[in-house]
All heavy atoms as an XYZ file, in Angstrom:
942
protein
N     150.970    107.171     96.626
C     149.851    107.960     96.351
C     148.595    107.138     96.363
O     148.571    106.036     95.734
C     149.938    108.677     95.066
C     148.816    109.538     94.659
S     149.267    110.451     93.196
C     148.451    111.932     93.603
N     147.528    107.423     97.136
C     146.332    106.646     97.277
C     145.375    106.935     96.166
O     145.305    108.053     95.692
C     145.701    106.866     98.605
N     144.698    105.869     95.692
C     143.723    106.078     94.714
C     142.501    106.767     95.207
O     142.046    106.432     96.315
C     143.316    104.739     94.066
N     142.001    107.708     94.437
C     140.764    108.427     94.918
C     139.465    107.580     94.743
O     139.411    106.840     93.659
C     140.687    109.748     94.144
N     138.640    107.604     95.690
C     137.369    106.896     95.529
C     136.365    107.921     94.913
O     136.165    109.051     95.482
C     136.868    106.492     96.872
C     137.904    105.436     97.509
C     135.444    105.840     96.820
C     137.616    105.020     98.972
N     135.748    107.436     93.875
C     134.752    108.287     93.141
C     133.391    107.687     93.462
O     133.062    106.524     93.251
C     134.950    108.265     91.668
O     136.324    108.693     91.374
C     133.958    109.136     90.980
N     132.522    108.574     93.997
C     131.122    108.150     94.244
C     130.272    108.310     92.910
O     130.282    109.393     92.423
C     130.465    108.911     95.372
N     129.650    107.258     92.480
C     128.880    107.324     91.338
C     127.457    107.561     91.700
O     126.979    107.087     92.717
C     128.972    105.981     90.557
C     130.301    105.812     89.893
C     131.253    105.026     90.492
C     130.647    106.416     88.728
C     132.535    104.829     89.982
C     131.797    106.221     88.116
C     132.839    105.408     88.770
N     126.750    108.431     90.975
C     125.327    108.681     91.270
C     124.478    107.399     91.122
O     124.772    106.553     90.228
C     124.916    109.734     90.318
C     125.895    109.582     89.102
C     127.131    109.042     89.779
N     123.468    107.299     91.955
C     122.576    106.147     91.821
C     121.364    106.385     90.985
O     120.673    105.443     90.542
C     122.125    105.605     93.231
C     121.354    106.613     93.984
C     123.338    105.203     94.069
C     120.756    106.135     95.261
N     121.053    107.687     90.691
C     119.935    108.047     89.859
C     120.474    108.654     88.563
O     121.640    108.960     88.411
C     119.105    109.084     90.559
N     119.620    108.781     87.602
C     119.958    109.467     86.368
C     120.351    110.944     86.621
O     119.891    111.501     87.534
C     118.844    109.398     85.334
C     118.475    107.945     84.788
C     117.303    108.055     83.868
C     119.685    107.405     84.087
N     121.161    111.576     85.758
C     121.511    112.980     85.882
C     120.202    113.821     86.070
O     119.209    113.582     85.392
C     122.247    113.272     84.659
C     122.764    111.986     84.235
C     121.751    110.945     84.569
N     120.313    114.752     86.963
C     119.160    115.735     87.245
C     117.971    115.121     87.788
O     116.849    115.651     87.618
C     118.862    116.594     85.962
C     120.079    117.339     85.505
O     120.809    117.980     86.244
N     120.335    117.303     84.157
N     118.040    113.882     88.352
C     116.936    113.184     88.983
C     117.135    112.996     90.422
O     118.297    112.810     90.852
C     116.757    111.781     88.305
S     116.219    111.845     86.580
N     116.099    113.147     91.207
C     116.180    112.920     92.642
C     116.632    111.465     92.957
O     116.194    110.555     92.270
C     114.760    113.102     93.187
C     113.975    113.859     92.093
C     114.729    113.463     90.826
N     117.513    111.380     93.870
C     118.056    110.024     94.231
C     117.538    109.459     95.615
O     118.094    108.491     96.100
C     119.571    110.000     94.184
C     120.232    110.814     95.242
O     119.542    111.581     95.968
O     121.446    110.799     95.330
N     116.607    110.190     96.150
C     115.978    109.682     97.436
C     114.635    110.236     97.593
O     114.202    111.298     97.029
C     116.898    110.083     98.592
O     116.999    111.483     98.740
N     113.865    109.584     98.463
C     112.598    110.002     98.933
C     112.639    109.770    100.532
O     112.612    108.647    100.862
C     111.495    109.217     98.354
S     109.841    109.605     98.932
N     112.639    110.840    101.242
C     112.847    110.758    102.714
C     114.273    110.113    102.907
O     115.181    110.548    102.274
N     114.282    109.112    103.677
C     115.565    108.459    103.995
C     115.808    107.193    103.048
O     116.720    106.496    103.369
C     115.740    108.176    105.420
C     114.680    107.133    105.947
O     113.769    106.761    105.179
N     114.804    106.735    107.185
N     114.993    107.024    102.106
C     115.167    105.840    101.196
C     115.855    106.267     99.952
O     115.324    107.145     99.227
C     113.782    105.195    100.885
C     113.922    104.019     99.899
C     113.137    104.712    102.103
N     117.013    105.683     99.576
C     117.738    105.957     98.272
C     116.927    105.373     97.181
O     116.435    104.153     97.329
C     119.150    105.360     98.465
C     120.055    106.081     99.450
C     120.278    107.477     99.017
C     121.193    108.194     99.961
N     121.373    109.583     99.633
N     116.851    106.021     96.085
C     116.078    105.552     94.928
C     117.027    105.417     93.789
O     117.270    106.305     93.082
C     114.855    106.479     94.587
C     114.059    106.848     95.733
C     114.055    105.939     93.426
C     113.307    105.770     96.329
N     117.555    104.222     93.590
C     118.498    103.984     92.412
C     117.789    103.696     91.087
O     116.679    103.171     91.120
C     119.277    102.778     92.829
C     118.268    101.979     93.632
C     117.420    102.978     94.382
N     118.452    104.064     89.991
C     117.887    103.729     88.737
C     117.979    102.118     88.589
O     118.960    101.723     88.938
C     118.723    104.414     87.616
C     118.194    104.172     86.272
C     117.018    104.914     85.769
C     118.668    103.225     85.381
C     116.447    104.715     84.504
C     118.102    102.998     84.158
C     117.005    103.748     83.757
O     116.495    103.544     82.556
N     116.993    101.523     88.017
C     115.952    101.890     87.112
C     114.726    102.498     87.800
O     113.769    102.830     87.090
C     115.591    100.588     86.394
C     115.759     99.547     87.451
C     116.972    100.014     88.291
N     114.692    102.567     89.131
C     113.570    103.169     89.794
C     113.661    104.685     89.725
O     114.879    105.244     89.627
C     113.466    102.764     91.223
C     113.262    101.261     91.361
C     114.189    100.385     91.618
C     111.896    100.764     91.365
C     114.010     99.078     91.729
C     111.692     99.436     91.443
C     112.786     98.560     91.644
N     112.660    105.435     89.884
C     112.718    106.873     89.926
C     111.411    107.545     90.345
O     110.332    106.820     90.395
N     111.464    108.749     90.717
C     110.307    109.474     91.380
C     109.627    110.430     90.393
O     108.589    110.963     90.739
C     110.713    110.181     92.634
O     111.749    111.114     92.317
C     111.264    109.200     93.684
N     110.238    110.718     89.280
C     109.656    111.696     88.346
C     109.705    111.129     86.942
O     110.648    110.258     86.556
C     110.284    113.065     88.444
O     111.666    112.918     88.123
C     110.109    113.743     89.748
N     108.891    111.604     86.027
C     108.913    111.201     84.641
C     110.219    111.403     84.035
O     110.886    112.476     84.177
C     107.861    112.010     83.830
C     107.617    111.512     82.357
C     107.056    110.195     82.380
O     106.133    109.829     83.121
O     107.382    109.389     81.363
N     110.706    110.456     83.262
C     112.076    110.508     82.597
C     113.202    110.106     83.588
O     114.366    109.979     83.164
N     112.805    109.758     84.822
C     113.905    109.314     85.786
C     113.837    107.890     86.118
O     114.650    107.347     86.867
C     113.840    110.115     87.057
S     114.197    111.934     86.760
N     112.843    107.158     85.566
C     112.778    105.680     85.844
C     112.611    104.991     84.492
O     112.200    105.564     83.492
C     111.520    105.371     86.802
C     110.231    105.765     86.239
C     109.451    104.980     85.462
C     109.700    107.083     86.508
C     108.173    105.419     84.960
C     108.503    107.489     86.102
C     107.723    106.621     85.331
O     106.508    107.051     84.829
N     112.928    103.728     84.556
C     112.798    102.885     83.313
C     111.370    102.710     83.041
O     110.566    102.293     83.885
C     113.503    101.536     83.574
C     113.391    100.591     82.398
C     114.097    101.099     81.144
C     113.965     99.216     82.861
N     110.899    103.092     81.881
C     109.528    102.926     81.508
C     109.393    102.179     80.158
O     109.607    102.820     79.157
C     108.942    104.384     81.312
C     107.462    104.286     81.214
O     106.776    103.202     81.296
N     106.785    105.477     81.022
N     109.245    100.920     80.261
C     109.214    100.062     79.133
C     107.833    100.030     78.544
O     106.914     99.472     79.177
C     109.653     98.613     79.506
C     109.579     97.657     78.345
O     109.314     98.018     77.252
O     109.903     96.513     78.561
N     107.623    100.747     77.469
C     106.206    100.910     77.036
C     105.663     99.595     76.405
O     104.410     99.520     76.192
C     106.117    101.963     75.854
O     107.090    101.653     74.818
C     106.475    103.357     76.445
N     106.539     98.618     76.186
C     106.026     97.342     75.761
C     105.479     96.540     76.890
O     104.810     95.511     76.697
C     107.175     96.478     75.073
N     105.798     96.909     78.107
C     105.256     96.225     79.318
C     103.868     96.741     79.605
O     103.674     97.993     79.641
C     106.313     96.579     80.485
C     105.914     95.763     81.721
O     104.830     95.374     81.903
N     106.936     95.619     82.578
N     103.011     95.925     79.907
C     101.630     96.317     80.170
C     101.465     97.024     81.451
O     100.508     97.717     81.714
C     100.661     95.067     80.154
C     101.077     94.056     81.268
C     100.629     94.448     78.817
C     100.014     92.965     81.457
N     102.469     96.974     82.326
C     102.487     97.584     83.579
C     103.294     98.925     83.445
O     104.379     99.086     83.902
C     103.133     96.750     84.697
C     102.362     95.477     84.879
O     101.109     95.502     85.008
O     102.969     94.362     84.783
N     102.642     99.934     82.824
C     103.239    101.173     82.639
C     103.572    101.828     83.926
O     102.770    101.822     84.908
C     102.295    102.125     81.826
C     102.953    103.370     81.315
O     104.103    103.226     80.924
O     102.294    104.494     81.310
N     104.710    102.424     84.087
C     105.175    102.969     85.277
C     105.704    101.958     86.333
O     105.809    102.082     87.504
N     106.167    100.819     85.761
C     106.625     99.649     86.481
C     107.704     99.994     87.503
O     107.687     99.420     88.610
C     107.121     98.669     85.401
C     107.614     97.335     85.886
C     106.706     96.425     86.376
C     108.888     96.994     85.764
C     107.122     95.192     86.797
C     109.297     95.683     86.187
C     108.365     94.788     86.679
O     108.837     93.615     86.997
N     108.596    100.971     87.201
C     109.636    101.285     88.141
C     109.410    102.714     88.867
O     110.326    103.308     89.397
C     111.010    101.299     87.397
C     111.451     99.894     87.040
C     111.255     99.461     85.771
C     112.080     99.088     87.975
C     111.654     98.139     85.411
C     112.500     97.805     87.638
C     112.291     97.374     86.342
O     112.693     96.128     86.031
N     108.192    103.271     88.610
C     107.878    104.561     89.236
C     107.643    104.405     90.734
O     106.942    103.572     91.234
C     106.661    105.063     88.566
C     106.135    106.330     89.266
C     106.896    107.471     89.202
C     104.983    106.347     89.905
C     106.409    108.633     89.845
C     104.465    107.548     90.530
C     105.259    108.642     90.455
N     108.382    105.291     91.475
C     108.258    105.352     92.964
C     107.510    106.679     93.184
O     108.086    107.752     92.850
C     109.686    105.401     93.634
C     110.474    104.102     93.336
C     109.433    105.539     95.176
C     109.951    102.835     93.931
N     106.351    106.582     93.695
C     105.591    107.810     94.128
C     106.013    108.285     95.427
O     105.805    107.615     96.513
C     104.076    107.417     94.166
C     103.247    108.644     94.433
O     103.696    109.756     94.325
N     101.956    108.400     94.664
N     106.718    109.433     95.497
C     107.197    110.078     96.725
C     106.123    110.881     97.266
O     105.897    112.007     96.781
C     108.469    110.859     96.460
S     109.311    111.311     98.021
N     105.375    110.396     98.230
C     104.255    111.043     98.767
C     104.434    111.342    100.263
O     105.532    110.950    100.793
C     102.928    110.202     98.490
O     101.763    110.950     98.941
C     102.982    108.996     99.234
N     103.568    111.899    100.964
C     103.607    112.211    102.424
C     102.814    111.186    103.101
O     101.710    110.840    102.795
C     103.164    113.579    102.775
O     104.055    114.570    102.115
N     103.409    110.639    104.275
C     102.701    109.780    105.158
C     101.816    110.569    106.094
O     101.748    111.791    105.994
C     103.609    108.795    105.825
C     104.575    109.537    106.785
O     104.386    110.620    107.177
N     105.634    108.850    107.206
N     101.128    109.921    107.088
C     100.215    110.565    108.066
C     100.932    111.637    108.799
O     100.325    112.577    109.324
C      99.528    109.540    108.847
N     102.246    111.457    109.074
C     103.005    112.393    109.885
C     103.572    113.528    109.040
O     104.376    114.345    109.492
C     104.136    111.693    110.610
C     103.630    110.700    111.748
C     103.121    109.326    111.139
O     103.576    108.919    110.122
N     102.145    108.864    111.681
N     103.331    113.523    107.682
C     103.797    114.551    106.891
C     105.288    114.346    106.345
O     105.871    115.271    105.791
N     105.752    113.138    106.616
C     107.127    112.838    106.167
C     107.092    112.152    104.771
O     106.093    111.467    104.424
C     107.737    111.762    107.187
C     107.805    112.375    108.558
C     108.679    113.566    108.697
O     109.771    113.675    108.121
N     108.181    114.564    109.434
N     108.136    112.349    103.952
C     108.159    111.738    102.678
C     108.153    110.190    102.790
O     108.780    109.601    103.628
C     109.483    112.150    102.093
C     109.937    113.339    102.892
C     109.305    113.133    104.264
N     107.223    109.618    101.921
C     107.087    108.160    102.009
C     107.074    107.697    100.581
O     106.230    107.873     99.730
C     105.750    107.754    102.698
C     105.424    106.295    102.605
C     106.448    105.424    103.353
O     106.621    105.572    104.529
N     107.111    104.484    102.647
N     108.129    106.801    100.140
C     108.134    106.191     98.856
C     107.117    105.090     98.777
O     107.063    104.233     99.686
C     109.573    105.759     98.699
C     110.011    105.624    100.121
C     109.401    106.465    100.938
N     106.381    105.069     97.681
C     105.356    104.022     97.472
C     105.520    103.443     96.044
O     105.797    104.139     95.096
C     103.903    104.683     97.533
C     103.621    105.417     98.826
S     103.277    104.367    100.158
C     101.668    103.635     99.636
N     105.293    102.170     95.884
C     105.271    101.490     94.631
C     104.088    100.534     94.649
O     103.893     99.760     95.609
C     106.598    100.800     94.329
C     106.682    100.307     92.831
C     106.830     99.593     95.302
C     107.993     99.865     92.364
N     103.257    100.669     93.670
C     102.019     99.738     93.502
C     101.164     99.903     94.841
O     100.586     98.887     95.382
C     102.332     98.326     93.281
C     103.329     98.154     92.190
C     103.192     98.401     90.896
C     104.618     97.468     92.330
N     104.417     98.113     90.199
C     105.243     97.548     91.116
C     105.351     96.943     93.383
C     106.481     96.982     90.839
C     106.574     96.407     93.140
C     107.117     96.397     91.859
N     101.094    101.085     95.403
C     100.394    101.346     96.666
C     100.915    100.600     97.892
O     100.171    100.331     98.820
C      98.938    101.105     96.479
C      98.267    102.089     95.588
O      98.658    103.260     95.599
N      97.283    101.676     94.811
N     102.250    100.316     97.834
C     102.932     99.607     98.988
C     104.037    100.520     99.460
O     104.706    101.135     98.714
C     103.473     98.240     98.516
C     102.439     97.273     97.973
C     103.156     96.101     97.260
C     101.538     96.773     99.118
N     104.263    100.584    100.747
C     105.346    101.366    101.330
C     106.677    100.744    101.044
O     106.852     99.531    101.308
C     105.214    101.434    102.857
C     104.032    102.276    103.363
O     103.534    103.091    102.599
N     103.550    101.918    104.472
N     107.634    101.540    100.518
C     108.978    101.055    100.206
C     109.834    101.483    101.367
O     109.944    102.599    101.791
C     109.548    101.702     98.893
C     110.938    101.278     98.664
C     108.673    101.293     97.708
N     110.537    100.439    101.942
C     111.423    100.791    103.072
C     112.979    100.774    102.625
O     113.735    101.477    103.310
C     111.237     99.791    104.212
O     111.524     98.478    103.719
C     109.915     99.888    104.781
N     113.308    100.104    101.488
C     114.597    100.139    101.028
C     114.693     99.518     99.609
O     113.854     98.725     99.298
C     115.689     99.529    101.996
O     115.484     98.049    101.959
N     115.700    100.025     98.835
C     115.943     99.294     97.434
C     117.490     99.127     97.530
O     118.269     99.967     97.796
C     115.556    100.312     96.366
C     114.060    100.683     96.458
C     115.980     99.713     95.069
C     113.633    101.728     95.421
N     117.867     97.900     97.165
C     119.292     97.454     97.118
C     119.558     96.908     95.694
O     119.084     95.851     95.419
C     119.609     96.564     98.164
O     120.942     95.957     97.950
N     120.335     97.653     94.906
C     120.733     97.175     93.635
C     121.808     96.066     93.765
O     121.890     95.121     92.995
C     121.196     98.269     92.724
C     120.151     99.412     92.417
S     118.596     98.599     91.768
C     119.059     98.076     90.231
N     122.601     96.203     94.827
C     123.625     95.154     95.058
C     122.986     93.853     95.346
O     123.480     92.793     94.928
C     124.565     95.553     96.232
C     125.427     96.787     95.967
C     124.641     98.083     96.135
O     123.612     98.130     96.837
O     125.148     99.125     95.652
N     121.867     93.809     96.173
C     121.263     92.499     96.494
C     120.108     92.119     95.557
O     119.606     91.070     95.500
C     120.704     92.651     97.911
C     121.677     92.769     99.029
C     120.974     93.048    100.380
C     122.628     91.667     99.168
N     119.753     93.144     94.647
C     118.640     92.923     93.764
C     117.328     92.885     94.566
O     116.477     91.976     94.222
N     117.117     93.692     95.618
C     115.926     93.614     96.445
C     115.314     95.013     96.556
O     115.913     95.985     96.641
C     116.378     93.126     97.828
C     116.864     91.703     97.825
C     117.321     91.274     99.214
O     117.357     92.115    100.163
O     117.667     90.086     99.358
N     113.905     94.823     96.742
C     113.190     96.054     97.128
C     112.317     95.629     98.298
O     111.676     94.608     98.292
C     112.337     96.594     96.012
C     111.499     97.845     96.439
C     111.389     95.599     95.389
C     110.848     98.630     95.349
N     112.485     96.326     99.477
C     111.709     95.931    100.685
C     110.461     96.810    100.756
O     110.533     98.038    100.608
C     112.630     96.187    101.911
C     113.789     95.274    101.985
O     113.739     94.140    101.348
O     114.789     95.617    102.564
N     109.341     96.093    100.970
C     108.050     96.842    101.049
C     107.392     96.440    102.304
O     107.677     95.393    102.949
C     107.133     96.495     99.841
C     106.900     95.042     99.714
C     107.728     97.065     98.591
C     105.841     94.668     98.737
N     106.327     97.209    102.737
C     105.526     96.832    103.839
C     104.065     96.788    103.299
O     103.623     97.675    102.640
C     105.557     97.902    104.982
C     106.850     97.952    105.704
C     106.890     99.002    106.737
O     106.170    100.107    106.517
N     107.608     98.776    107.788
N     103.393     95.667    103.630
C     102.016     95.489    103.231
C     101.055     95.971    104.387
O     101.512     96.018    105.551
C     101.669     94.082    102.845
C     102.150     93.720    101.445
S     101.573     92.106    100.989
C      99.835     92.307    100.982
N      99.822     96.153    104.137
C      98.819     96.484    105.085
C      98.392     95.198    105.778
O      98.630     94.042    105.295
C      97.673     97.224    104.480
C      96.860     96.441    103.473
C      95.876     95.579    103.788
C      97.313     96.391    102.094
C      95.138     94.823    102.875
C      96.663     95.679    101.202
C      95.564     94.914    101.595
O      94.919     94.067    100.641
N      97.721     95.351    106.918
C      97.118     94.193    107.604
C      95.761     93.890    107.037
O      94.991     94.768    106.734
C      96.908     94.548    109.076
C      98.251     94.752    109.770
O      99.256     94.202    109.472
N      98.217     95.587    110.801
N      95.576     92.589    106.787
C      94.248     92.186    106.434
C      93.402     91.689    107.656
O      93.929     90.861    108.418
C      94.356     90.979    105.430
O      93.038     90.555    105.075
N      92.207     92.239    107.854
C      91.444     91.892    109.074
C      90.209     91.168    108.714
O      89.547     91.504    107.771
C      91.133     93.213    109.826
C      92.400     94.032    110.169
C      90.272     92.894    111.062
C      92.185     95.401    110.656
N      89.962     90.101    109.459
C      88.754     89.228    109.222
C      88.294     88.863    110.628
O      88.596     87.747    111.161
C      89.152     88.069    108.358
C      87.908     87.321    107.879
O      86.827     87.861    107.974
O      88.081     86.186    107.332
N      87.467     89.718    111.293
C      87.083     89.499    112.630
C      85.565     89.245    112.731
O      84.790     89.791    111.891
C      87.399     90.698    113.485
S      89.152     90.999    113.613
N      85.112     88.456    113.664
C      83.781     88.161    113.871
C      83.304     88.265    115.277
O      84.171     88.307    116.176
C      83.532     86.631    113.524
C      84.008     86.273    112.120
C      85.263     85.929    111.872
C      82.990     86.345    111.167
C      85.625     85.569    110.588
C      83.407     85.964    109.839
C      84.785     85.590    109.572
O      85.099     85.322    108.251
N      82.085     88.555    115.555
C      81.493     88.682    116.932
C      81.220     87.196    117.423
O      81.474     86.261    116.682
C      80.349     89.571    117.027
C      79.086     89.111    116.282
O      79.052     87.908    115.931
O      78.184     89.965    116.027
N      80.688     87.110    118.617
C      80.449     85.751    119.199
C      79.441     84.973    118.423
O      79.462     83.743    118.462
C      79.965     85.929    120.604
C      81.089     86.392    121.592
C      80.542     86.645    123.012
O      79.399     86.883    123.281
N      81.552     86.510    123.976
N      78.544     85.564    117.706
C      77.545     84.840    116.909
C      78.052     84.428    115.529
O      77.377     83.864    114.691
C      76.265     85.612    116.768
O      76.522     86.731    115.975
N      79.259     84.877    115.148
C      79.883     84.606    113.855
C      79.594     85.631    112.805
O      79.998     85.336    111.661
N      79.074     86.738    113.152
C      78.787     87.847    112.179
C      80.148     88.687    111.992
O      80.750     89.029    113.031
C      77.691     88.737    112.726
O      76.571     87.971    113.004
C      77.332     89.808    111.688
N      80.477     88.927    110.749
C      81.684     89.736    110.555
C      81.497     91.133    111.209
O      80.449     91.770    111.091
C      81.691     89.876    109.006
C      80.911     88.754    108.482
C      79.865     88.481    109.520
N      82.587     91.577    111.853
C      82.607     92.947    112.525
C      82.974     93.985    111.527
O      82.534     95.194    111.695
C      83.598     92.889    113.660
C      83.316     91.981    114.878
C      84.377     92.051    115.798
C      82.003     92.451    115.486
N      83.710     93.737    110.506
C      84.049     94.705    109.469
C      84.077     94.013    108.165
O      84.185     92.787    108.072
C      85.373     95.305    109.793
O      86.352     94.290    109.908
N      84.034     94.746    107.024
C      84.148     94.125    105.746
C      85.547     93.351    105.630
O      86.447     93.780    106.162
C      84.147     95.376    104.780
C      83.689     96.509    105.558
C      83.960     96.222    106.954
N      85.421     92.230    105.023
C      86.605     91.397    104.855
C      87.471     92.116    103.756
O      87.108     92.412    102.653
C      86.180     90.084    104.298
C      87.348     89.075    104.169
O      88.518     89.468    104.228
N      87.029     87.772    104.012
N      88.741     92.394    104.206
C      89.682     93.051    103.279
C      90.858     92.133    103.027
O      91.919     92.336    103.571
C      90.092     94.443    103.753
C      90.728     94.415    105.093
O      90.742     93.323    105.812
N      91.485     95.374    105.429
N      90.628     91.137    102.132
C      91.671     90.182    101.941
C      92.862     90.752    101.334
O      92.797     91.545    100.378
C      91.079     89.014    100.960
O      89.860     88.516    101.448
C      92.050     88.001    100.705
N      94.030     90.447    101.900
C      95.279     90.912    101.364
C      95.701     90.221    100.134
O      95.551     88.945    100.003
C      96.416     90.737    102.412
N      96.190     90.965     99.100
C      96.686     90.389     97.911
C      97.977     91.011     97.589
O      98.262     92.227     97.963
C      95.702     90.546     96.687
O      95.503     91.993     96.523
C      94.366     89.848     96.900
N      98.882     90.323     97.014
C     100.204     90.826     96.583
C     100.442     90.442     95.176
O     100.618     89.274     94.856
C     101.290     90.225     97.546
C     102.730     90.598     97.211
C     102.856     92.148     97.404
C     103.686     89.908     98.138
N     100.457     91.483     94.290
C     100.774     91.274     92.902
C     101.825     92.251     92.488
O     101.663     93.506     92.497
C      99.488     91.503     92.061
C      99.705     91.438     90.549
C     100.021     90.280     89.906
C      99.682     92.663     89.840
C     100.314     90.227     88.644
C      99.993     92.556     88.457
C     100.319     91.360     87.872
O     100.565     91.380     86.558
N     102.950     91.749     92.277
C     104.128     92.582     91.839
C     104.681     91.876     90.568
O     105.469     90.911     90.747
C     105.061     92.861     92.899
C     104.653     93.823     93.911
C     105.548     91.528     93.630
N     104.269     92.288     89.491
C     104.671     91.592     88.249
C     106.140     91.517     87.958
O     106.903     92.479     88.363
C     103.997     92.380     87.115
C     103.775     93.700     87.747
C     103.535     93.516     89.188
N     106.676     90.349     87.635
C     108.021     90.134     87.296
C     108.982     90.195     88.499
O     110.186     90.087     88.475
C     108.570     91.012     86.284
O     107.858     90.806     85.063
N     108.410     90.400     89.757
C     109.243     90.391     90.946
C     108.911     89.121     91.694
O     107.707     88.633     91.617
C     109.027     91.604     91.853
C     109.688     92.805     91.292
C     108.948     93.712     90.541
C     110.988     93.160     91.552
C     109.434     94.857     90.009
C     111.574     94.322     91.018
C     110.796     95.218     90.290
N     109.753     88.534     92.468
C     109.486     87.317     93.115
C     109.474     87.618     94.652
O     110.092     88.494     95.072
C     110.499     86.191     92.851
O     111.756     86.707     93.227
C     110.456     85.818     91.392
N     108.707     86.777     95.387
C     108.689     86.780     96.804
C     109.719     85.918     97.287
O     109.781     84.682     96.962
C     107.206     86.431     97.293
C     107.228     86.475     98.844
C     106.171     87.435     96.838
N     110.583     86.355     98.279
C     111.697     85.525     98.787
C     111.131     84.514     99.678
O     110.395     84.738    100.591
C     112.711     86.481     99.462
O     113.649     85.622    100.154
N     111.572     83.239     99.579
C     111.166     82.178    100.407
C     111.948     82.170    101.671
O     111.536     81.535    102.719
C     111.352     80.779     99.774
C     110.459     80.673     98.574
C     112.752     80.540     99.418
N     113.046     82.981    101.756
C     113.831     83.017    103.020
C     113.764     84.396    103.810
O     113.957     84.420    104.951
C     115.334     82.806    102.752
O     115.760     83.753    101.786
C     115.489     81.355    102.133
N     113.341     85.463    103.076
C     113.437     86.720    103.720
C     112.000     87.335    103.987
O     111.917     88.288    104.799
C     114.168     87.765    102.881
C     115.634     87.390    102.761
C     116.438     88.482    102.005
C     117.954     88.121    102.077
N     118.674     89.124    101.447
N     111.022     86.820    103.339
C     109.627     87.492    103.619
C     108.982     86.744    104.822
O     109.216     85.558    105.174
C     108.732     87.237    102.379
C     109.187     88.142    101.319
O     109.699     87.722    100.289
N     109.002     89.453    101.397
N     108.182     87.560    105.400
C     107.418     87.043    106.669
C     105.922     87.324    106.422
O     105.550     88.505    106.259
C     107.865     87.714    107.924
C     109.309     87.383    108.224
C     109.729     88.226    109.478
C     111.190     87.930    109.749
N     112.115     88.809    109.071
N     105.161     86.233    106.436
C     103.725     86.325    106.427
C     103.206     85.778    107.712
O     103.509     84.656    108.025
C     103.066     85.589    105.218
C     103.572     86.173    103.848
C     104.613     85.733    103.144
C     102.833     87.180    103.266
C     105.069     86.202    101.958
C     103.175     87.744    102.036
C     104.307     87.233    101.363
N     102.437     86.589    108.425
C     101.848     86.161    109.710
C     100.407     86.113    109.797
O      99.715     87.058    109.313
C     102.444     87.191    110.821
C     101.962     86.749    112.189
C     103.953     87.279    110.771
N      99.896     84.994    110.329
C      98.434     84.858    110.458
C      98.213     84.510    111.915
O      98.842     83.727    112.511
C      97.924     83.753    109.615
N      97.225     85.270    112.564
C      96.954     85.042    113.912
C      95.385     84.842    114.132
O      94.620     85.640    113.526
C      97.388     86.294    114.748
C      97.013     86.093    116.233
C      98.871     86.595    114.581
N      95.079     83.866    114.851
C      93.623     83.697    115.155
C      93.012     82.500    114.504
O      93.677     81.707    113.784
N      91.711     82.451    114.657
C      90.939     81.327    114.026
C      90.634     81.698    112.619
O      90.580     82.797    112.245
C      89.568     81.173    114.781
S      89.847     80.881    116.574
N      90.347     80.607    111.823
C      89.878     80.774    110.508
C      90.847     81.508    109.579
O      90.512     82.415    108.767
C      88.506     81.469    110.493
C      87.766     81.266    109.141
O      88.002     80.310    108.395
O      86.928     82.187    108.897
N      92.159     81.352    109.819
C      93.239     82.071    109.050
C      93.970     81.164    108.168
O      94.031     80.024    108.492
C      94.113     82.803    110.014
O      94.739     81.881    110.841
C      93.536     83.969    110.716
């Protein structure tokens, strides 16, 4: 007789476990009462995933205003996409658009030295 495989929920009971095609495991969650909310932590909503719609009207999970592409509890990783920072000048050296310097602040999470990619292209980068 073969042992039955039991699938355990990844979210708390009665809580959504995905946003679009991204699985949202606890301690993360998309609604109040579904994520770990440590009130002693100054970053209230630390594990809150905002399930919003992207420009195409598809569900897009967001954390700290960054796109979430996957969460792996097995690996202890959350994959995000940052925006592009643009710093362009015309031939006389005048900025073409406001400088929007990219910053990454994710408290208590670390940036992987082997898995992250930061790319700079052009002069003065």
